[in-house]
Each structure stands twice: as C-alpha cells, then as structure tokens.
N, CA, C and O atoms as a GROMACS GRO file, in nm:
protein
  576
    1MET      N    1   1.784  -3.372  -1.309
    1MET     CA    2   1.723  -3.273  -1.221
    1MET      C    3   1.638  -3.178  -1.305
    1MET      O    4   1.682  -3.131  -1.410
    2THR      N    5   1.515  -3.151  -1.260
    2THR     CA    6   1.426  -3.060  -1.332
    2THR      C    7   1.445  -2.918  -1.283
    2THR      O    8   1.498  -2.894  -1.175
    3TRP      N    9   1.400  -2.823  -1.364
    3TRP     CA   10   1.412  -2.682  -1.324
    3TRP      C   11   1.327  -2.650  -1.203
    3TRP      O   12   1.360  -2.559  -1.127
    4GLU      N   13   1.214  -2.724  -1.183
    4GLU     CA   14   1.130  -2.699  -1.067
    4GLU      C   15   1.203  -2.730  -0.937
    4GLU      O   16   1.185  -2.660  -0.838
    5SER      N   17   1.285  -2.834  -0.936
    5SER     CA   18   1.356  -2.870  -0.814
    5SER      C   19   1.471  -2.775  -0.785
    5SER      O   20   1.520  -2.770  -0.672
    6GLN      N   21   1.514  -2.700  -0.885
    6GLN     CA   22   1.624  -2.606  -0.865
    6GLN      C   23   1.578  -2.477  -0.799
    6GLN      O   24   1.658  -2.408  -0.736
    7VAL      N   25   1.450  -2.443  -0.810
    7VAL     CA   26   1.397  -2.321  -0.749
    7VAL      C   27   1.273  -2.355  -0.668
    7VAL      O   28   1.164  -2.308  -0.700
    8PRO      N   29   1.287  -2.435  -0.563
    8PRO     CA   30   1.170  -2.483  -0.489
    8PRO      C   31   1.093  -2.373  -0.417
    8PRO      O   32   0.971  -2.384  -0.403
    9VAL      N   33   1.160  -2.268  -0.371
    9VAL     CA   34   1.090  -2.164  -0.298
    9VAL      C   35   1.005  -2.080  -0.393
    9VAL      O   36   0.895  -2.038  -0.357
   10LEU      N   37   1.056  -2.056  -0.512
   10LEU     CA   38   0.987  -1.971  -0.607
   10LEU      C   39   0.863  -2.039  -0.665
   10LEU      O   40   0.760  -1.975  -0.682
   11PHE      N   41   0.873  -2.166  -0.696
   11PHE     CA   42   0.762  -2.240  -0.755
   11PHE      C   43   0.726  -2.358  -0.666
   11PHE      O   44   0.760  -2.472  -0.697
   12HIS      N   45   0.657  -2.330  -0.556
   12HIS     CA   46   0.628  -2.438  -0.463
   12HIS      C   47   0.496  -2.508  -0.492
   12HIS      O   48   0.497  -2.629  -0.510
   13ALA      N   49   0.386  -2.440  -0.496
   13ALA     CA   50   0.257  -2.505  -0.517
   13ALA      C   51   0.171  -2.418  -0.607
   13ALA      O   52   0.192  -2.298  -0.616
   14GLY      N   53   0.074  -2.480  -0.672
   14GLY     CA   54  -0.015  -2.405  -0.759
   14GLY      C   55   0.028  -2.416  -0.903
   14GLY      O   56   0.135  -2.468  -0.935
   15SER      N   57  -0.056  -2.367  -0.990
   15SER     CA   58  -0.029  -2.377  -1.133
   15SER      C   59   0.083  -2.282  -1.172
   15SER      O   60   0.106  -2.179  -1.108
   16VAL      N   61   0.152  -2.316  -1.278
   16VAL     CA   62   0.260  -2.232  -1.328
   16VAL      C   63   0.204  -2.096  -1.370
   16VAL      O   64   0.270  -1.994  -1.351
   17GLU      N   65   0.082  -2.094  -1.428
   17GLU     CA   66   0.022  -1.968  -1.470
   17GLU      C   67   0.000  -1.874  -1.352
   17GLU      O   68   0.027  -1.754  -1.362
   18SER      N   69  -0.049  -1.927  -1.240
   18SER     CA   70  -0.071  -1.841  -1.124
   18SER      C   71   0.062  -1.793  -1.066
   18SER      O   72   0.070  -1.681  -1.017
   19GLN      N   73   0.164  -1.878  -1.072
   19GLN     CA   74   0.296  -1.837  -1.024
   19GLN      C   75   0.352  -1.725  -1.111
   19GLN      O   76   0.408  -1.629  -1.059
   20VAL      N   77   0.338  -1.738  -1.243
   20VAL     CA   78   0.387  -1.635  -1.334
   20VAL      C   79   0.310  -1.505  -1.314
   20VAL      O   80   0.369  -1.397  -1.313
   21ASP      N   81   0.178  -1.515  -1.297
   21ASP     CA   82   0.097  -1.395  -1.270
   21ASP      C   83   0.146  -1.325  -1.145
   21ASP      O   84   0.158  -1.203  -1.143
   22ARG      N   85   0.173  -1.400  -1.041
   22ARG     CA   86   0.219  -1.342  -0.915
   22ARG      C   87   0.357  -1.276  -0.933
   22ARG      O   88   0.381  -1.168  -0.880
   23LEU      N   89   0.446  -1.342  -1.009
   23LEU     CA   90   0.578  -1.283  -1.033
   23LEU      C   91   0.567  -1.152  -1.110
   23LEU      O   92   0.637  -1.055  -1.079
   24LEU      N   93   0.478  -1.148  -1.211
   24LEU     CA   94   0.460  -1.025  -1.286
   24LEU      C   95   0.400  -0.915  -1.200
   24LEU      O   96   0.441  -0.799  -1.208
   25ASP      N   97   0.302  -0.950  -1.117
   25ASP     CA   98   0.244  -0.851  -1.025
   25ASP      C   99   0.350  -0.796  -0.931
   25ASP      O  100   0.356  -0.675  -0.907
   26ASP      N  101   0.435  -0.885  -0.877
   26ASP     CA  102   0.541  -0.840  -0.787
   26ASP      C  103   0.640  -0.749  -0.858
   26ASP      O  104   0.686  -0.650  -0.801
   27ALA      N  105   0.673  -0.782  -0.984
   27ALA     CA  106   0.767  -0.700  -1.060
   27ALA      C  107   0.709  -0.562  -1.088
   27ALA      O  108   0.779  -0.461  -1.078
   28ILE      N  109   0.580  -0.556  -1.122
   28ILE     CA  110   0.516  -0.427  -1.148
   28ILE      C  111   0.511  -0.345  -1.020
   28ILE      O  112   0.538  -0.224  -1.023
   29GLN      N  113   0.477  -0.408  -0.910
   29GLN     CA  114   0.471  -0.336  -0.782
   29GLN      C  115   0.607  -0.284  -0.739
   29GLN      O  116   0.616  -0.179  -0.677
   30ALA      N  117   0.713  -0.358  -0.773
   30ALA     CA  118   0.846  -0.317  -0.731
   30ALA      C  119   0.893  -0.189  -0.800
   30ALA      O  120   0.974  -0.116  -0.744
   31VAL      N  121   0.842  -0.160  -0.919
   31VAL     CA  122   0.887  -0.042  -0.994
   31VAL      C  123   0.780   0.066  -1.004
   31VAL      O  124   0.797   0.163  -1.077
   32SER      N  125   0.673   0.051  -0.932
   32SER     CA  126   0.565   0.149  -0.942
   32SER      C  127   0.525   0.201  -0.805
   32SER      O  128   0.580   0.160  -0.703
   33GLU      N  129   0.430   0.291  -0.806
   33GLU     CA  130   0.376   0.347  -0.682
   33GLU      C  131   0.278   0.252  -0.614
   33GLU      O  132   0.235   0.279  -0.502
   34TRP      N  133   0.242   0.143  -0.678
   34TRP     CA  134   0.141   0.052  -0.626
   34TRP      C  135   0.190  -0.034  -0.512
   34TRP      O  136   0.110  -0.105  -0.450
   35SER      N  137   0.316  -0.031  -0.482
   35SER     CA  138   0.370  -0.123  -0.384
   35SER      C  139   0.315  -0.099  -0.244
   35SER      O  140   0.324  -0.188  -0.158
   36ASP      N  141   0.257   0.018  -0.218
   36ASP     CA  142   0.205   0.046  -0.085
   36ASP      C  143   0.056   0.015  -0.073
   36ASP      O  144  -0.004   0.048   0.029
   37SER      N  145  -0.004  -0.046  -0.174
   37SER     CA  146  -0.148  -0.076  -0.166
   37SER      C  147  -0.173  -0.219  -0.211
   37SER      O  148  -0.092  -0.280  -0.281
   38TRP      N  149  -0.288  -0.269  -0.170
   38TRP     CA  150  -0.326  -0.405  -0.208
   38TRP      C  151  -0.478  -0.416  -0.209
   38TRP      O  152  -0.547  -0.333  -0.152
   39ASP      N  153  -0.528  -0.518  -0.274
   39ASP     CA  154  -0.672  -0.543  -0.287
   39ASP      C  155  -0.707  -0.671  -0.213
   39ASP      O  156  -0.665  -0.779  -0.254
   40PRO      N  157  -0.784  -0.661  -0.105
   40PRO     CA  158  -0.823  -0.784  -0.035
   40PRO      C  159  -0.924  -0.864  -0.118
   40PRO      O  160  -1.001  -0.808  -0.196
   41THR      N  161  -0.922  -0.994  -0.098
   41THR     CA  162  -1.021  -1.079  -0.163
   41THR      C  163  -1.153  -1.066  -0.087
   41THR      O  164  -1.155  -1.019   0.026
   42CYS      N  165  -1.262  -1.108  -0.150
   42CYS     CA  166  -1.390  -1.098  -0.080
   42CYS      C  167  -1.489  -1.200  -0.134
   42CYS      O  168  -1.475  -1.251  -0.245
   43ASN      N  169  -1.588  -1.227  -0.053
   43ASN     CA  170  -1.705  -1.305  -0.090
   43ASN      C  171  -1.825  -1.212  -0.080
   43ASN      O  172  -1.834  -1.134   0.015
   44MET      N  173  -1.915  -1.220  -0.175
   44MET     CA  174  -2.042  -1.148  -0.168
   44MET      C  175  -2.152  -1.247  -0.201
   44MET      O  176  -2.142  -1.323  -0.297
   45PHE      N  177  -2.256  -1.245  -0.120
   45PHE     CA  178  -2.368  -1.335  -0.148
   45PHE      C  179  -2.498  -1.277  -0.096
   45PHE      O  180  -2.500  -1.186  -0.014
   46GLU      N  181  -2.605  -1.332  -0.148
   46GLU     CA  182  -2.739  -1.291  -0.109
   46GLU      C  183  -2.814  -1.415  -0.062
   46GLU      O  184  -2.799  -1.523  -0.119
   47ASP      N  185  -2.894  -1.399   0.042
   47ASP     CA  186  -2.984  -1.504   0.085
   47ASP      C  187  -3.123  -1.444   0.103
   47ASP      O  188  -3.146  -1.330   0.063
   48GLN      N  189  -3.214  -1.517   0.163
   48GLN     CA  190  -3.352  -1.468   0.175
   48GLN      C  191  -3.363  -1.346   0.265
   48GLN      O  192  -3.457  -1.268   0.251
   49ASP      N  193  -3.268  -1.328   0.357
   49ASP     CA  194  -3.275  -1.217   0.451
   49ASP      C  195  -3.201  -1.092   0.406
   49ASP      O  196  -3.240  -0.980   0.440
   50GLY      N  197  -3.093  -1.110   0.330
   50GLY     CA  198  -3.016  -0.992   0.294
   50GLY      C  199  -2.898  -1.018   0.204
   50GLY      O  200  -2.893  -1.118   0.132
   51PHE      N  201  -2.805  -0.926   0.208
   51PHE     CA  202  -2.687  -0.924   0.123
   51PHE      C  203  -2.565  -0.914   0.214
   51PHE      O  204  -2.564  -0.832   0.306
   52THR      N  205  -2.462  -0.997   0.189
   52THR     CA  206  -2.347  -1.003   0.278
   52THR      C  207  -2.216  -0.990   0.201
   52THR      O  208  -2.201  -1.045   0.092
   53VAL      N  209  -2.121  -0.916   0.260
   53VAL     CA  210  -1.986  -0.903   0.208
   53VAL      C  211  -1.891  -0.955   0.315
   53VAL      O  212  -1.899  -0.914   0.430
   54GLN      N  213  -1.801  -1.047   0.277
   54GLN     CA  214  -1.702  -1.101   0.370
   54GLN      C  215  -1.562  -1.074   0.315
   54GLN      O  216  -1.538  -1.090   0.195
   55MET      N  217  -1.471  -1.032   0.402
   55MET     CA  218  -1.334  -1.004   0.361
   55MET      C  219  -1.237  -1.062   0.464
   55MET      O  220  -1.248  -1.031   0.582
   56PRO      N  221  -1.141  -1.145   0.420
   56PRO     CA  222  -1.039  -1.192   0.514
   56PRO      C  223  -0.933  -1.084   0.532
   56PRO      O  224  -0.868  -1.043   0.436
   57LEU      N  225  -0.918  -1.038   0.654
   57LEU     CA  226  -0.820  -0.934   0.688
   57LEU      C  227  -0.742  -0.979   0.812
   57LEU      O  228  -0.748  -0.913   0.916
   58PRO      N  229  -0.668  -1.090   0.802
   58PRO     CA  230  -0.600  -1.143   0.920
   58PRO      C  231  -0.491  -1.051   0.969
   58PRO      O  232  -0.427  -0.980   0.891
   59GLY      N  233  -0.470  -1.055   1.099
   59GLY     CA  234  -0.362  -0.979   1.160
   59GLY      C  235  -0.391  -0.832   1.180
   59GLY      O  236  -0.301  -0.755   1.211
   60MET      N  237  -0.516  -0.792   1.162
   60MET     CA  238  -0.552  -0.652   1.179
   60MET      C  239  -0.642  -0.636   1.300
   60MET      O  240  -0.707  -0.731   1.343
   61GLU      N  241  -0.647  -0.516   1.352
   61GLU     CA  242  -0.741  -0.480   1.458
   61GLU      C  243  -0.860  -0.412   1.391
   61GLU      O  244  -0.845  -0.352   1.285
   62SER      N  245  -0.975  -0.422   1.453
   62SER     CA  246  -1.094  -0.358   1.394
   62SER      C  247  -1.077  -0.208   1.382
   62SER      O  248  -1.138  -0.145   1.296
   63SER      N  249  -0.994  -0.148   1.468
   63SER     CA  250  -0.971  -0.004   1.462
   63SER      C  251  -0.890   0.037   1.338
   63SER      O  252  -0.885   0.155   1.305
   64GLN      N  253  -0.828  -0.058   1.271
   64GLN     CA  254  -0.752  -0.030   1.150
   64GLN      C  255  -0.839  -0.036   1.024
   64GLN      O  256  -0.790  -0.012   0.914
   65ILE      N  257  -0.966  -0.068   1.040
   65ILE     CA  258  -1.057  -0.087   0.926
   65ILE      C  259  -1.166   0.017   0.932
   65ILE      O  260  -1.225   0.040   1.037
   66ASP      N  261  -1.194   0.081   0.819
   66ASP     CA  262  -1.297   0.184   0.810
   66ASP      C  263  -1.401   0.138   0.708
   66ASP      O  264  -1.367   0.107   0.594
   67VAL      N  265  -1.527   0.135   0.749
   67VAL     CA  266  -1.637   0.093   0.662
   67VAL      C  267  -1.733   0.210   0.648
   67VAL      O  268  -1.780   0.264   0.748
   68GLN      N  269  -1.762   0.250   0.523
   68GLN     CA  270  -1.853   0.362   0.497
   68GLN      C  271  -1.949   0.328   0.385
   68GLN      O  272  -1.919   0.247   0.297
   69ILE      N  273  -2.066   0.391   0.389
   69ILE     CA  274  -2.164   0.380   0.281
   69ILE      C  275  -2.200   0.521   0.238
   69ILE      O  276  -2.236   0.605   0.320
   70GLU      N  277  -2.189   0.546   0.108
   70GLU     CA  278  -2.224   0.676   0.053
   70GLU      C  279  -2.276   0.656  -0.088
   70GLU      O  280  -2.210   0.593  -0.171
   71HIS      N  281  -2.394   0.711  -0.116
   71HIS     CA  282  -2.457   0.702  -0.248
   71HIS      C  283  -2.467   0.557  -0.296
   71HIS      O  284  -2.436   0.527  -0.411
   72ASN      N  285  -2.509   0.468  -0.207
   72ASN     CA  286  -2.531   0.326  -0.236
   72ASN      C  287  -2.402   0.253  -0.272
   72ASN      O  288  -2.405   0.150  -0.339
   73VAL      N  289  -2.288   0.305  -0.227
   73VAL     CA  290  -2.158   0.241  -0.250
   73VAL      C  291  -2.095   0.211  -0.114
   73VAL      O  292  -2.083   0.299  -0.029
   74LEU      N  293  -2.056   0.086  -0.095
   74LEU     CA  294  -1.986   0.043   0.025
   74LEU      C  295  -1.837   0.061   0.001
   74LEU      O  296  -1.784   0.013  -0.099
   75ARG      N  297  -1.770   0.130   0.092
   75ARG     CA  298  -1.624   0.148   0.083
   75ARG      C  299  -1.560   0.090   0.209
   75ARG      O  300  -1.601   0.120   0.321
   76VAL      N  301  -1.458   0.008   0.188
   76VAL     CA  302  -1.382  -0.050   0.298
   76VAL      C  303  -1.237  -0.009   0.278
   76VAL      O  304  -1.177  -0.038   0.175
   77ASN      N  305  -1.180   0.059   0.378
   77ASN     CA  306  -1.043   0.108   0.372
   77ASN      C  307  -0.969   0.062   0.497
   77ASN      O  308  -1.030   0.034   0.600
   78GLY      N  309  -0.838   0.055   0.487
   78GLY     CA  310  -0.758   0.022   0.603
   78GLY      C  311  -0.611   0.018   0.570
   78GLY      O  312  -0.569   0.051   0.459
   79GLU      N  313  -0.534  -0.024   0.669
   79GLU     CA  314  -0.390  -0.036   0.649
   79GLU      C  315  -0.334  -0.144   0.739
   79GLU      O  316  -0.359  -0.145   0.860
   80ARG      N  317  -0.258  -0.234   0.680
   80ARG     CA  318  -0.185  -0.335   0.756
   80ARG      C  319  -0.039  -0.291   0.757
   80ARG      O  320   0.025  -0.282   0.652
   81LYS      N  321   0.013  -0.265   0.876
   81LYS     CA  322   0.150  -0.215   0.888
   81LYS      C  323   0.248  -0.330   0.904
   81LYS      O  324   0.217  -0.432   0.965
   82SER      N  325   0.366  -0.311   0.850
   82SER     CA  326   0.472  -0.411   0.858
   82SER      C  327   0.530  -0.415   0.998
   82SER      O  328   0.549  -0.311   1.061
   83GLU      N  329   0.557  -0.534   1.045
   83GLU     CA  330   0.620  -0.549   1.176
   83GLU      C  331   0.760  -0.608   1.162
   83GLU      O  332   0.816  -0.660   1.259
   84THR      N  333   0.818  -0.600   1.041
   84THR     CA  334   0.952  -0.654   1.019
   84THR      C  335   1.048  -0.540   0.987
   84THR      O  336   1.006  -0.430   0.951
   85SER      N  337   1.175  -0.568   1.001
   85SER     CA  338   1.276  -0.466   0.973
   85SER      C  339   1.315  -0.471   0.826
   85SER      O  340   1.282  -0.566   0.755
   86GLU      N  341   1.384  -0.369   0.781
   86GLU     CA  342   1.430  -0.363   0.643
   86GLU      C  343   1.537  -0.467   0.616
   86GLU      O  344   1.565  -0.498   0.500
   87GLN      N  345   1.596  -0.522   0.720
   87GLN     CA  346   1.702  -0.621   0.704
   87GLN      C  347   1.650  -0.763   0.693
   87GLN      O  348   1.728  -0.857   0.682
   88THR      N  349   1.518  -0.779   0.696
   88THR     CA  350   1.458  -0.911   0.682
   88THR      C  351   1.475  -0.960   0.539
   88THR      O  352   1.446  -0.887   0.444
   89HIS      N  353   1.522  -1.083   0.523
   89HIS     CA  354   1.538  -1.143   0.391
   89HIS      C  355   1.420  -1.237   0.366
   89HIS      O  356   1.410  -1.343   0.428
   90TRP      N  357   1.331  -1.198   0.274
   90TRP     CA  358   1.210  -1.274   0.247
   90TRP      C  359   1.238  -1.384   0.146
   90TRP      O  360   1.307  -1.361   0.047
   91TYR      N  361   1.184  -1.504   0.169
   91TYR     CA  362   1.187  -1.612   0.071
   91TYR      C  363   1.054  -1.620  -0.001
   91TYR      O  364   1.048  -1.642  -0.122
   92THR      N  365   0.947  -1.601   0.074
   92THR     CA  366   0.812  -1.594   0.017
   92THR      C  367   0.738  -1.488   0.097
   92THR      O  368   0.746  -1.484   0.219
   93ARG      N  369   0.664  -1.404   0.026
   93ARG     CA  370   0.586  -1.300   0.094
   93ARG      C  371   0.452  -1.286   0.025
   93ARG      O  372   0.439  -1.215  -0.075
   94ASN      N  373   0.352  -1.354   0.079
   94ASN     CA  374   0.219  -1.354   0.019
   94ASN      C  375   0.117  -1.276   0.100
   94ASN      O  376   0.007  -1.251   0.051
   95ILE      N  377   0.150  -1.237   0.221
   95ILE     CA  378   0.058  -1.160   0.304
   95ILE      C  379   0.084  -1.013   0.275
   95ILE      O  380   0.190  -0.960   0.309
   96PRO      N  381  -0.012  -0.946   0.213
   96PRO     CA  382   0.011  -0.807   0.173
   96PRO      C  383   0.012  -0.712   0.292
   96PRO      O  384  -0.050  -0.737   0.395
   97GLU      N  385   0.085  -0.603   0.274
   97GLU     CA  386   0.092  -0.498   0.376
   97GLU      C  387   0.067  -0.365   0.309
   97GLU      O  388   0.077  -0.352   0.187
   98GLY      N  389   0.036  -0.266   0.389
   98GLY     CA  390   0.013  -0.133   0.337
   98GLY      C  391  -0.134  -0.099   0.334
   98GLY      O  392  -0.216  -0.164   0.400
   99VAL      N  393  -0.166   0.003   0.259
   99VAL     CA  394  -0.302   0.056   0.250
   99VAL      C  395  -0.385  -0.029   0.156
   99VAL      O  396  -0.336  -0.076   0.053
  100PHE      N  397  -0.512  -0.050   0.191
  100PHE     CA  398  -0.605  -0.113   0.098
  100PHE      C  399  -0.733  -0.032   0.094
  100PHE      O  400  -0.768   0.037   0.189
  101SER      N  401  -0.800  -0.041  -0.019
  101SER     CA  402  -0.928   0.027  -0.037
  101SER      C  403  -1.006  -0.047  -0.143
  101SER      O  404  -0.952  -0.080  -0.249
  102CYS      N  405  -1.132  -0.073  -0.116
  102CYS     CA  406  -1.217  -0.136  -0.216
  102CYS      C  407  -1.359  -0.082  -0.203
  102CYS      O  408  -1.403  -0.042  -0.095
  103SER      N  409  -1.428  -0.081  -0.315
  103SER     CA  410  -1.564  -0.026  -0.320
  103SER      C  411  -1.656  -0.125  -0.390
  103SER      O  412  -1.616  -0.195  -0.482
  104PHE      N  413  -1.780  -0.129  -0.344
  104PHE     CA  414  -1.881  -0.217  -0.401
  104PHE      C  415  -2.012  -0.140  -0.416
  104PHE      O  416  -2.057  -0.077  -0.322
  105LYS      N  417  -2.072  -0.146  -0.534
  105LYS     CA  418  -2.205  -0.088  -0.552
  105LYS      C  419  -2.304  -0.185  -0.493
  105LYS      O  420  -2.306  -0.303  -0.529
  106LEU      N  421  -2.387  -0.135  -0.404
  106LEU     CA  422  -2.483  -0.220  -0.335
  106LEU      C  423  -2.612  -0.231  -0.414
  106LEU      O  424  -2.649  -0.138  -0.486
  107PRO      N  425  -2.682  -0.343  -0.403
  107PRO     CA  426  -2.812  -0.355  -0.467
  107PRO      C  427  -2.910  -0.253  -0.411
  107PRO      O  428  -2.900  -0.214  -0.294
  108ALA      N  429  -3.004  -0.210  -0.491
  108ALA     CA  430  -3.100  -0.107  -0.449
  108ALA      C  431  -3.192  -0.156  -0.338
  108ALA      O  432  -3.249  -0.074  -0.266
  109TYR      N  433  -3.209  -0.286  -0.323
  109TYR     CA  434  -3.304  -0.339  -0.225
  109TYR      C  435  -3.248  -0.352  -0.084
  109TYR      O  436  -3.320  -0.397   0.004
  110VAL      N  437  -3.123  -0.314  -0.058
  110VAL     CA  438  -3.071  -0.327   0.078
  110VAL      C  439  -3.105  -0.204   0.161
  110VAL      O  440  -3.116  -0.092   0.109
  111ASP      N  441  -3.122  -0.226   0.290
  111ASP     CA  442  -3.155  -0.120   0.384
  111ASP      C  443  -3.028  -0.081   0.459
  111ASP      O  444  -2.983  -0.154   0.547
  112HIS      N  445  -2.971   0.035   0.425
  112HIS     CA  446  -2.845   0.079   0.487
  112HIS      C  447  -2.860   0.101   0.637
  112HIS      O  448  -2.766   0.080   0.712
  113ASP      N  449  -2.977   0.142   0.679
  113ASP     CA  450  -2.999   0.170   0.821
  113ASP      C  451  -2.998   0.045   0.907
  113ASP      O  452  -2.978   0.052   1.028
  114LYS      N  453  -3.018  -0.069   0.845
  114LYS     CA  454  -3.020  -0.195   0.919
  114LYS      C  455  -2.898  -0.281   0.886
  114LYS      O  456  -2.905  -0.404   0.885
  115SER      N  457  -2.785  -0.215   0.858
  115SER     CA  458  -2.663  -0.288   0.827
  115SER      C  459  -2.584  -0.314   0.955
  115SER      O  460  -2.592  -0.238   1.051
  116THR      N  461  -2.507  -0.422   0.954
  116THR     CA  462  -2.420  -0.455   1.067
  116THR      C  463  -2.283  -0.496   1.014
  116THR      O  464  -2.271  -0.545   0.902
  117ALA      N  465  -2.180  -0.475   1.094
  117ALA     CA  466  -2.044  -0.517   1.060
  117ALA      C  467  -1.983  -0.585   1.181
  117ALA      O  468  -1.996  -0.538   1.294
  118SER      N  469  -1.915  -0.696   1.156
  118SER     CA  470  -1.845  -0.765   1.265
  118SER      C  471  -1.708  -0.808   1.214
  118SER      O  472  -1.689  -0.830   1.094
  119TYR      N  473  -1.615  -0.820   1.307
  119TYR     CA  474  -1.479  -0.863   1.274
  119TYR      C  475  -1.439  -0.971   1.372
  119TYR      O  476  -1.410  -0.943   1.488
  120ARG      N  477  -1.439  -1.095   1.325
  120ARG     CA  478  -1.408  -1.210   1.411
  120ARG      C  479  -1.314  -1.305   1.339
  120ARG      O  480  -1.332  -1.334   1.221
  121HIS      N  481  -1.214  -1.352   1.410
  121HIS     CA  482  -1.119  -1.451   1.357
  121HIS      C  483  -1.056  -1.406   1.225
  121HIS      O  484  -1.029  -1.488   1.138
  122GLY      N  485  -1.033  -1.275   1.211
  122GLY     CA  486  -0.969  -1.223   1.091
  122GLY      C  487  -1.060  -1.200   0.973
  122GLY      O  488  -1.013  -1.167   0.864
  123PHE      N  489  -1.191  -1.218   0.991
  123PHE     CA  490  -1.288  -1.196   0.883
  123PHE      C  491  -1.378  -1.078   0.915
  123PHE      O  492  -1.440  -1.072   1.021
  124LEU      N  493  -1.384  -0.984   0.822
  124LEU     CA  494  -1.480  -0.874   0.830
  124LEU      C  495  -1.606  -0.919   0.758
  124LEU      O  496  -1.600  -0.961   0.643
  125THR      N  497  -1.719  -0.911   0.826
  125THR     CA  498  -1.847  -0.948   0.766
  125THR      C  499  -1.942  -0.830   0.778
  125THR      O  500  -1.969  -0.781   0.888
  126ILE      N  501  -1.992  -0.784   0.664
  126ILE     CA  502  -2.086  -0.672   0.660
  126ILE      C  503  -2.216  -0.727   0.602
  126ILE      O  504  -2.218  -0.783   0.493
  127THR      N  505  -2.324  -0.709   0.677
  127THR     CA  506  -2.454  -0.765   0.637
  127THR      C  507  -2.556  -0.654   0.623
  127THR      O  508  -2.566  -0.565   0.708
  128PHE      N  509  -2.632  -0.660   0.517
  128PHE     CA  510  -2.739  -0.564   0.490
  128PHE      C  511  -2.870  -0.641   0.479
  128PHE      O  512  -2.880  -0.738   0.403
  129LEU      N  513  -2.969  -0.599   0.556
  129LEU     CA  514  -3.101  -0.660   0.544
  129LEU      C  515  -3.171  -0.603   0.422
  129LEU      O  516  -3.145  -0.491   0.379
  130LYS      N  517  -3.261  -0.684   0.365
  130LYS     CA  518  -3.340  -0.637   0.252
  130LYS      C  519  -3.451  -0.546   0.300
  130LYS      O  520  -3.505  -0.564   0.410
  131ARG      N  521  -3.483  -0.449   0.219
  131ARG     CA  522  -3.598  -0.363   0.250
  131ARG      C  523  -3.725  -0.446   0.237
  131ARG      O  524  -3.733  -0.539   0.156
  132GLU      N  525  -3.824  -0.411   0.319
  132GLU     CA  526  -3.951  -0.481   0.306
  132GLU      C  527  -4.013  -0.445   0.172
  132GLU      O  528  -4.019  -0.329   0.134
  133LYS      N  529  -4.057  -0.546   0.104
  133LYS     CA  530  -4.116  -0.522  -0.028
  133LYS      C  531  -4.247  -0.447  -0.013
  133LYS      O  532  -4.321  -0.464   0.085
  134ALA      N  533  -4.274  -0.365  -0.109
  134ALA     CA  534  -4.400  -0.290  -0.107
  134ALA      C  535  -4.517  -0.388  -0.114
  134ALA      O  536  -4.520  -0.478  -0.198
  135LYS      N  537  -4.609  -0.368  -0.025
  135LYS     CA  538  -4.724  -0.458  -0.022
  135LYS      C  539  -4.823  -0.417  -0.132
  135LYS      O  540  -4.841  -0.298  -0.158
  136PRO      N  541  -4.885  -0.515  -0.195
  136PRO     CA  542  -4.983  -0.479  -0.296
  136PRO      C  543  -5.102  -0.404  -0.233
  136PRO      O  544  -5.144  -0.435  -0.121
  137GLY      N  545  -5.153  -0.311  -0.303
  137GLY     CA  546  -5.264  -0.234  -0.249
  137GLY      C  547  -5.356  -0.186  -0.358
  137GLY      O  548  -5.330  -0.208  -0.477
  138ARG      N  549  -5.462  -0.123  -0.318
  138ARG     CA  550  -5.560  -0.071  -0.413
  138ARG      C  551  -5.568   0.078  -0.398
  138ARG      O  552  -5.547   0.134  -0.290
  139ILE      N  553  -5.598   0.141  -0.509
  139ILE     CA  554  -5.619   0.284  -0.508
  139ILE      C  555  -5.768   0.306  -0.525
  139ILE      O  556  -5.830   0.256  -0.620
  140ARG      N  557  -5.824   0.379  -0.434
  140ARG     CA  558  -5.968   0.402  -0.436
  140ARG      C  559  -5.999   0.516  -0.534
  140ARG      O  560  -5.933   0.620  -0.531
  141ILE      N  561  -6.097   0.496  -0.615
  141ILE     CA  562  -6.136   0.598  -0.712
  141ILE      C  563  -6.251   0.679  -0.652
  141ILE      O  564  -6.352   0.624  -0.611
  142GLU      N  565  -6.232   0.810  -0.649
  142GLU     CA  566  -6.337   0.896  -0.596
  142GLU      C  567  -6.424   0.944  -0.711
  142GLU      O  568  -6.375   0.975  -0.819
  143CYS      N  569  -6.554   0.950  -0.686
  143CYS     CA  570  -6.649   1.001  -0.785
  143CYS      C  571  -6.689   1.142  -0.747
  143CYS      O  572  -6.716   1.168  -0.630
  144LYS      N  573  -6.692   1.231  -0.842
  144LYS     CA  574  -6.733   1.369  -0.815
  144LYS      C  575  -6.859   1.402  -0.887
  144LYS      O  576  -6.908   1.514  -0.877
   0.00000   0.00000   0.00000
C-alpha cells in the first residue's frame, strides 16, 4: 500500500507541489488574520476593441460585488458569506469564503467613461474600450 492511497482525500488530484503549496497556505491562514480574506483568480486580455478583466465569483450575487475606478486603478471588492454551521466537518474546502479585494493598474489607453461590467453564470466581466487614437494633423504656420 502506498502513502497516497492512505490519505486519498488530502492528496486526490494535481501535482504534489500544488498540494503542498495549498497545505502551507491553509496552515498560514489558520494561524493568521488572513483567514477572512481571499484573492480571486482572473483573466486579463486585450483585443482590437479594448481591455477586459474576467473574474470567476461563483455563488455570489452582483450586489455583493463592488467595482470602482480611481486614479487609473480598477478595484474589485466583495464578500462571500458562509452558509454552513460551525459543526460542519470539512474533508475538502477549496471554495474560498470571506472578504476579497484586488486591484489592477489599467493601461493609459482605456476610456473609463465607456466601461461596462456584467455578471453572468458566476463570471464578472469588466470591459474597457480603447480611447480613439489621436488623428495625425498639421499645424499651420502663420507669417507675420
């Protein structure tokens, strides 16, 4: 019998390194103030029309999510509240709960006034259109 088969819940899938990283993160959170916060994962990409940020936030209502832009920084804050009792015995707990907050410096070419945010199927998508590029022009020289 191997050690992996003796602890199937603890080491179920994925690389041993990622499992150890997760165990260390859980141990640090258990003894620190960080246990009430988490960092959501995200995708950021640019296409010909603009710049987009996507965040999976399953199980939340849009009213639990706050999106702000200040000084060219996008801030996304929220809180996922626990719906279980203290007497629940967890075998695996990978869905984070509590407060989250993340910030992203936006590219200078995005137009904040033409930004949109949507929340569908557990994904928050924030899209920024690009500013229209300055058109080339000529400066007329006056003779005096």
